[in-house]
N, C-alpha and C positions, 0 to 999 in steps of 0.2 A: 406613558412617559416613565413610570417607575421601572418598568421592565427594561427600557432603553438605558436609563441611568444605571441600573444594576449591571447591565452588560458592559457599559463603559467602566464602571468601578471594578468589575471582575477582570477587565482586560480582554474580554472576548471580542469586543468591537472598539473602534476608536471613535472619538467625537466627529471626526471627518467622515465616518461611514454613515452618519445619520442623514436621512433624506425623507422626502414625502413617502416614497415607496416603502422604506423601512417602517415608518410610522404606521402606514396602512397594514403592513404585515403583522403588526403588534396588536391590532384591534381584535376584539373577540369576534367581530363579524367578518374577519378576513377570508373565510371560506365561502361566504355568501356573496352573490353578485350585488352590486349597488342598485338601489331601486331606480327604475326609469321614471316613475312618477310618485309623488307623495301628495295625498289629499289631506288637507287640514279643515275639519268641520268647525262649526260654531262662529264663524266670521272672524276669528282671531288671525292676525297676520304675523304669527311667530311660530317657531318650531319648539320652543321650550327645551332646547338642548337635545332634541330627539334626532339622532342620526345626522348630526350636522356635517361631519366629514363625509359620510356616505352619500349624502344628497347634494353634494357640490355640483354635480352635473345632472341633476334630476329636474324634471318639470314639476314645479310646485303649483298646486291647485288649492286655492283658499275659497271655500264656499260658505255662504251665509245661512247655513242650515245646521241644526244640531244632528248628531249621529243617528238618533232613532228615526229622524225624518229623511235621512240620506237615501236617495233612490237611484235606480239605474240611470235616470236621466242626468243626475249630477255626475255620475261616473262617465257617461257618454260625453258630457261637456269637458271633463278633464282629459279624456282620451283625445278628443278633437284638438284641444289646446296642445297636448303632447305631439300630435301629428304635425300641427302647424310649426312647432318649434324643433322638431326632430333634427333637421339639417343643421341648424345653428348649434344645437347641443353636441352633435357628432363632431362638428368642426372645432368647437371649444375643447372637447376631449382630445382630439388629434393634436391641436396646438399645444395643449398642456403636456402631452406625452413627448412631443418634440422638444419643448423647453426643458422638461425634466432630464431628458437624455443629454441635452447640451450642457446643462448645469453639472451633471454627473461627470461628463468628460472633462469639463473645466476644472472641477474639484480634483479628479484623478491626476490631471496634468500638474496642478499646483502642488499636490502632495508628493508626486513623484519628483518634481523639481526640488522640493525641499529635502527629500532624501538624498538626491544627488549633491546638493549643497553641503549637507551634513557629512558626506564622504570627503569633503574638501577638494572636490574635483573642480578646477576652474575652467577647464576646456571640455565642452561636450560636443560630441558628434551628433548629428541628427539621428543616426541609427541608435546611439546610446540612449537618447531621450525617448525615442519611440519604444525601444525595448524596455526601458525603465517604466514608462507609463503602462505598457501592456502587462508587465510583471506586477505593478502596483494594483492594477484593475483586477487581476486574477486573485491576488492576495485579499483584496477588499471583498470580493465575491465569496471567497472561502470563509472569511471572518463572519460575514453576514449569514451565510448558510449555517455555520456552526452556532451562531447566536440564535437563529430562528429554530434550529433543531433543539437547542437547550431550552428555549422558551416553550416549545411544544411539549417537551418532556416534563418540565416543571408544571405546566398547566394541566396536563393529563394526570400527573400525580396529585395535584390539588383536587381535581374533580373526582378522582378515584377515592381519595381519602374522604371527601365530602359525602360521596355516595355510601361508603362503608359506615361512616358515622351515622348517617340517616337510617341505614338498615339496623344498626345496633340500637338506635333510639326507638325505632318502630318495634323491634323485637322485645325491648324492655317494656314497652307500653302495653303489649298483649299478654 
């Protein structure tokens, strides 16, 4: 969230550019696929804030056994549960993607119409509206790409600096 707020403060993105997809792209796990199944041992029915966003469409398996006693049979039970729920999970993912797309189009339309209103144009042609929405969508996509490229650059710099600091610390210790 700080990265997104920073992007808005710097004028790289607009608050209207913020979406579920953008938030997903800001997670450190963005380059990893979301887990299909998550197994929680010990009988606890909670995730303790572990991969909450990423497990939205995962099959969750809570088992009444501690980790050292977890066996292949517990895993098989989780896989069977996953197989039974696979179709419903895939349908939920598909429905969510359709809804996200609908919401993004709706947002782009509203933002484009606001830009037209700010130009104080009282009479719009359908072609003007369509063209304005397409133009707004392209600009939004460019802003998001620029933001994500900047985010990637800043994170790479952070991790490079961290690795350099660690190497200096290790060298000083020897």
